[in-house]
Every structure is written in C-alpha cells, then in structure tokens.
C-alpha positions as YAML, in Angstrom:
chain: A
units: angstrom
residues:
- id: 1
  name: UNK
  ca: [-38.02, -16.44, -10.14]
- id: 2
  name: UNK
  ca: [-38.53, -17.95, -13.60]
- id: 3
  name: UNK
  ca: [-42.18, -18.54, -12.68]
- id: 4
  name: UNK
  ca: [-42.79, -14.79, -12.74]
- id: 5
  name: UNK
  ca: [-41.96, -14.67, -16.44]
- id: 6
  name: UNK
  ca: [-43.89, -17.79, -17.43]
- id: 7
  name: UNK
  ca: [-47.13, -17.18, -19.23]
- id: 8
  name: UNK
  ca: [-49.96, -19.58, -19.97]
- id: 9
  name: UNK
  ca: [-48.81, -19.40, -23.56]
- id: 10
  name: UNK
  ca: [-45.55, -21.10, -22.52]
- id: 11
  name: UNK
  ca: [-47.38, -23.93, -20.80]
- id: 12
  name: UNK
  ca: [-48.40, -26.75, -23.17]
- id: 13
  name: UNK
  ca: [-52.16, -27.25, -23.34]
- id: 14
  name: UNK
  ca: [-53.00, -23.83, -21.89]
- id: 15
  name: UNK
  ca: [-54.10, -21.06, -24.17]
- id: 16
  name: UNK
  ca: [-54.66, -17.52, -23.00]
- id: 17
  name: UNK
  ca: [-56.49, -16.40, -26.09]
- id: 18
  name: UNK
  ca: [-54.06, -13.51, -26.42]
- id: 19
  name: UNK
  ca: [-54.53, -13.49, -30.19]
- id: 20
  name: UNK
  ca: [-58.14, -12.37, -29.73]
- id: 21
  name: UNK
  ca: [-57.11, -9.02, -28.32]
- id: 22
  name: UNK
  ca: [-53.92, -8.20, -30.18]
- id: 23
  name: UNK
  ca: [-52.90, -4.61, -30.65]
- id: 24
  name: UNK
  ca: [-54.16, -3.09, -33.88]
- id: 25
  name: UNK
  ca: [-52.04, -0.99, -36.18]
- id: 26
  name: UNK
  ca: [-53.17, 2.32, -37.62]
- id: 27
  name: UNK
  ca: [-54.22, 0.80, -40.94]
- id: 28
  name: UNK
  ca: [-56.50, -1.66, -39.14]
- id: 29
  name: UNK
  ca: [-58.08, 1.07, -37.03]
- id: 30
  name: UNK
  ca: [-58.65, 3.26, -40.10]
- id: 31
  name: UNK
  ca: [-60.22, 0.34, -41.98]
- id: 32
  name: UNK
  ca: [-62.39, -0.45, -38.97]
- id: 33
  name: UNK
  ca: [-63.63, 3.14, -38.69]
- id: 34
  name: UNK
  ca: [-64.28, 3.35, -42.43]
- id: 35
  name: UNK
  ca: [-66.26, 0.11, -42.47]
- id: 36
  name: UNK
  ca: [-68.36, 1.23, -39.48]
- id: 37
  name: UNK
  ca: [-69.09, 4.58, -41.16]
- id: 38
  name: UNK
  ca: [-70.14, 3.12, -44.54]
- id: 39
  name: UNK
  ca: [-73.82, 3.92, -43.95]
- id: 40
  name: UNK
  ca: [-73.16, 6.86, -41.65]
- id: 41
  name: UNK
  ca: [-72.43, 6.75, -37.94]
- id: 42
  name: UNK
  ca: [-72.34, 9.04, -34.94]
- id: 43
  name: UNK
  ca: [-69.05, 9.72, -33.21]
- id: 44
  name: UNK
  ca: [-70.13, 7.78, -30.13]
- id: 45
  name: UNK
  ca: [-71.10, 4.77, -32.26]
- id: 46
  name: UNK
  ca: [-67.69, 4.87, -33.95]
- id: 47
  name: UNK
  ca: [-66.02, 5.18, -30.57]
- id: 48
  name: UNK
  ca: [-67.77, 2.18, -29.02]
- id: 49
  name: UNK
  ca: [-67.81, -0.11, -32.06]
- id: 50
  name: UNK
  ca: [-64.12, 0.55, -32.82]
- id: 51
  name: UNK
  ca: [-63.23, 0.31, -29.12]
- id: 52
  name: UNK
  ca: [-61.41, 3.65, -29.03]
- id: 53
  name: UNK
  ca: [-61.32, 6.41, -26.44]
- id: 54
  name: UNK
  ca: [-63.02, 9.73, -27.17]
- id: 55
  name: UNK
  ca: [-59.64, 11.42, -27.67]
- id: 56
  name: UNK
  ca: [-58.42, 8.71, -30.07]
- id: 57
  name: UNK
  ca: [-61.60, 8.62, -32.16]
- id: 58
  name: UNK
  ca: [-61.50, 12.43, -32.40]
- id: 59
  name: UNK
  ca: [-57.89, 12.37, -33.63]
- id: 60
  name: UNK
  ca: [-58.62, 9.62, -36.15]
- id: 61
  name: UNK
  ca: [-61.75, 11.38, -37.43]
- id: 62
  name: UNK
  ca: [-59.83, 14.64, -37.85]
- id: 63
  name: UNK
  ca: [-57.19, 12.79, -39.86]
- id: 64
  name: UNK
  ca: [-59.76, 10.90, -41.94]
- id: 65
  name: UNK
  ca: [-61.71, 14.09, -42.72]
- id: 66
  name: UNK
  ca: [-58.52, 15.94, -43.75]
- id: 67
  name: UNK
  ca: [-57.61, 12.97, -45.97]
- id: 68
  name: UNK
  ca: [-61.10, 12.94, -47.51]
- id: 69
  name: UNK
  ca: [-61.68, 9.34, -46.44]
- id: 70
  name: UNK
  ca: [-64.67, 10.31, -44.27]
- id: 71
  name: UNK
  ca: [-67.03, 13.24, -44.61]
- id: 72
  name: UNK
  ca: [-68.77, 14.93, -41.73]
- id: 73
  name: UNK
  ca: [-72.37, 15.93, -42.38]
- id: 74
  name: UNK
  ca: [-75.25, 17.17, -40.28]
- id: 75
  name: UNK
  ca: [-78.51, 15.23, -40.05]
- id: 76
  name: UNK
  ca: [-81.79, 16.54, -41.44]
- id: 77
  name: UNK
  ca: [-82.64, 18.31, -38.17]
- id: 78
  name: UNK
  ca: [-79.30, 20.11, -38.26]
- id: 79
  name: UNK
  ca: [-78.35, 18.95, -34.79]
- id: 80
  name: UNK
  ca: [-76.32, 15.74, -34.98]
- id: 81
  name: UNK
  ca: [-73.01, 15.25, -36.81]
- id: 82
  name: UNK
  ca: [-72.88, 12.07, -38.87]
- id: 83
  name: UNK
  ca: [-69.68, 10.61, -40.29]
- id: 84
  name: UNK
  ca: [-69.85, 8.72, -43.58]
- id: 85
  name: UNK
  ca: [-67.20, 6.97, -45.65]
- id: 86
  name: UNK
  ca: [-66.41, 8.72, -48.94]
- id: 87
  name: UNK
  ca: [-65.65, 7.11, -52.31]
- id: 88
  name: UNK
  ca: [-61.96, 7.48, -51.53]
- id: 89
  name: UNK
  ca: [-62.55, 5.73, -48.20]
- id: 90
  name: UNK
  ca: [-64.39, 2.88, -49.94]
- id: 91
  name: UNK
  ca: [-61.43, 2.51, -52.29]
- id: 92
  name: UNK
  ca: [-59.13, 2.35, -49.24]
- id: 93
  name: UNK
  ca: [-61.29, -0.47, -47.84]
- id: 94
  name: UNK
  ca: [-61.14, -2.39, -51.14]
- id: 95
  name: UNK
  ca: [-57.35, -2.09, -51.32]
- id: 96
  name: UNK
  ca: [-57.01, -2.97, -47.63]
- id: 97
  name: UNK
  ca: [-59.19, -6.08, -48.06]
- id: 98
  name: UNK
  ca: [-57.26, -7.21, -51.11]
- id: 99
  name: UNK
  ca: [-53.97, -6.81, -49.23]
- id: 100
  name: UNK
  ca: [-55.40, -8.82, -46.35]
- id: 101
  name: UNK
  ca: [-56.44, -11.61, -48.72]
- id: 102
  name: UNK
  ca: [-53.03, -11.64, -50.44]
- id: 103
  name: UNK
  ca: [-51.33, -12.11, -47.10]
- id: 104
  name: UNK
  ca: [-53.95, -14.65, -46.06]
- id: 105
  name: UNK
  ca: [-55.35, -12.75, -43.11]
- id: 106
  name: UNK
  ca: [-58.98, -12.58, -44.26]
- id: 107
  name: UNK
  ca: [-59.77, -16.16, -43.31]
- id: 108
  name: UNK
  ca: [-57.90, -15.82, -40.01]
- id: 109
  name: UNK
  ca: [-59.74, -12.59, -39.19]
- id: 110
  name: UNK
  ca: [-63.11, -14.15, -39.91]
- id: 111
  name: UNK
  ca: [-62.30, -17.16, -37.73]
- id: 112
  name: UNK
  ca: [-61.12, -15.06, -34.80]
- id: 113
  name: UNK
  ca: [-64.21, -12.81, -34.94]
- id: 114
  name: UNK
  ca: [-66.61, -15.74, -34.87]
- id: 115
  name: UNK
  ca: [-65.17, -17.22, -31.69]
- id: 116
  name: UNK
  ca: [-64.32, -13.91, -30.02]
- id: 117
  name: UNK
  ca: [-67.40, -13.87, -27.82]
- id: 118
  name: UNK
  ca: [-67.85, -17.63, -27.49]
...
C-alpha cells in the first residue's frame, strides 16, 4: 500500500523533473504575459507562449487592461487586436525582476529554462 504513495522524488537517484513544471502564481503569470507583450502580441500568441487556456488568457487580459498594465490596440488594417505592455506594465516587470533577484530566483529561473527542453 505504501508503494502507491511513493514518488520518484522519494527514491534516491531518481528525479522526476517536477520542478520544471511547477504551478505558477498570479504574479508570475502576469509578468509572463507582460514580457511577451512588450513589443505587441496577438491574443493567440499570448495564449500559446504563456501556456494558458483561451478563457484564462481572456480573464488575465481583461484584468491587465483594467489595471492599465496592457493596452489593446488595433493594427494598421483595423482588423486585428494587438496587446502591448504599457509604461506601468514595464515598471511592474522591473519591480518583479528586482524582487526575484533579491530572493535569488533569477539565477534559478534562468537555469531551469535552459534545460527545460533538453
């Protein structure tokens, strides 16, 4: 019965890589969306690059637009909506990055991203 509750993490020498795909908190998701939208991005690009469902990316974008962290514009043809990080959103990213470096997570995040798809 105890074998049912044993994970590879509990077995010495076996690593599951569970830290690669940890759950993100809201601040991480917001920072991720803001960094993706720095140069402007479509909703579908935000959805796929941030690994969010359509419903979740819509809710986050509504929140970010209401908070003036992202602005929604229309492209030159007037057809496609483009989301771009505002000055307030860039400030959020700066503060978020400095908090990450204070805690010491910047180096860990960079290491985990480099070996994520190895």
